[in-house]
C-alpha positions as CSV (number, residue, x, y, z in Angstrom):
1,M,-0.1,0.3,-0.1
2,E,1.2,3.6,-0.6
3,R,1.4,6.4,1.8
4,S,0.6,9.5,0.6
5,F,2.7,13.3,1.3
6,S,0.9,14.1,3.9
7,E,0.8,10.8,5.5
8,E,4.6,10.5,5.7
9,L,4.6,13.6,7.4
10,W,2.5,12.1,10.8
11,V,4.3,9.4,12.7
12,Y,1.4,7.6,14.7
13,R,1.6,7.1,18.1
14,K,-1.6,6.3,19.8
15,A,-5.2,6.7,18.6
16,E,-5.2,10.3,20.3
17,A,-2.0,11.5,19.9
18,Q,0.1,12.3,16.6
19,I,3.3,14.1,15.7
20,M,4.8,15.8,12.7
21,D,7.7,15.1,11.3
22,C,8.9,17.7,9.9
23,R,12.6,16.5,8.7
24,Q,11.7,16.2,5.0
25,V,9.8,19.7,4.6
26,T,11.7,22.5,2.7
27,F,11.4,25.6,3.9
28,S,11.8,29.2,2.2
29,P,13.6,32.1,4.3
30,E,12.2,34.5,1.1
31,K,8.5,32.9,1.1
32,S,9.0,33.2,5.3
33,Q,9.8,36.5,5.2
34,Q,7.0,37.7,2.9
35,R,4.6,35.4,5.0
36,I,5.5,37.0,8.3
37,D,5.7,40.9,6.3
38,N,1.7,40.2,5.5
39,A,0.7,38.7,8.8
40,L,2.0,41.3,10.6
41,Q,-0.6,43.6,8.0
42,V,-2.7,41.7,10.4
43,F,-1.2,40.7,14.0
44,P,0.5,43.2,16.5
45,R,4.4,42.1,16.0
46,K,4.8,40.6,19.4
47,L,1.5,38.4,19.0
48,L,2.7,37.3,15.7
49,M,5.9,36.3,17.8
50,R,4.5,34.5,20.4
51,L,2.2,32.6,17.9
52,L,5.3,31.2,16.2
53,A,7.2,30.2,19.4
54,F,4.1,28.1,20.5
55,A,4.0,26.7,16.3
56,L,7.8,25.7,17.0
57,H,7.5,24.1,20.2
58,L,5.1,22.4,19.0
59,L,6.8,21.3,16.0
60,G,9.9,20.0,18.5
61,A,12.2,23.0,18.2
62,R,14.3,23.0,21.2
63,R,13.7,26.2,23.7
64,K,16.9,28.4,22.9
65,E,16.1,28.0,19.0
66,V,13.0,28.8,19.5
67,A,14.2,31.9,21.6
68,A,16.4,33.2,18.7
69,L,14.0,32.5,15.7
70,V,11.8,34.9,17.5
71,E,14.0,37.2,19.2
72,M,12.5,36.7,22.9
73,P,14.8,35.6,26.0
74,E,14.7,31.9,26.6
75,E,13.4,32.4,29.8
76,S,10.2,34.8,28.4
77,V,9.6,31.4,26.0
78,K,9.6,29.4,28.7
79,T,7.3,31.3,30.5
80,L,4.9,31.9,27.3
81,L,4.7,28.3,26.8
82,R,3.9,27.3,30.4
83,L,0.9,29.6,30.5
84,V,-0.2,28.7,27.1
85,S,-0.6,24.8,28.6
86,L,-2.5,26.5,31.7
87,D,-4.6,28.7,29.6
88,G,-4.8,28.2,26.5
89,F,-4.9,31.1,23.4
90,A,-5.8,33.7,25.9
91,A,-2.4,33.3,27.3
92,L,-0.8,34.5,23.7
93,R,-1.8,38.3,24.4
94,D,0.4,40.6,26.0
95,R,-1.6,40.6,29.5
96,R,0.6,43.9,31.1
97,C,-2.3,45.4,28.1
98,G,-4.7,45.6,30.8
99,A,-8.4,45.1,28.7
100,S,-8.2,43.9,25.1
101,V,-6.4,46.2,23.0
102,T,-7.8,45.1,19.0
103,R,-5.2,47.0,16.2
104,Q,-6.6,48.4,13.4
105,A,-4.4,47.2,10.5
106,N,-4.5,48.7,6.6
107,R,-5.3,45.5,5.2
108,P,-4.0,44.8,1.8
109,T,-6.8,45.3,-1.0
110,M,-6.9,42.2,-3.4
111,R,-6.6,42.9,-6.7
């Protein structure tokens, strides 16, 4: 039986737990920069970096490497991961801001 490409990215351990294996995924630094620039039109930089830190952690990156990639101190990444595991998505926002503040960004127009 032949496996599809998407099946090769997943390693099944238990019925409820799956691990994504990204070792064979090719990443483009140019596309990454373009996509991050586009995301910054919608998300505040700090929130985007926290989202990326959490995603990199989920994919198995070491905390030290995550911290370097998202330009955060390693202890801040450690705290972020602990808070996200306790509070979920709400932990990604900056708690020092008090009430939730939304940023009105100029969204690019579709052409």
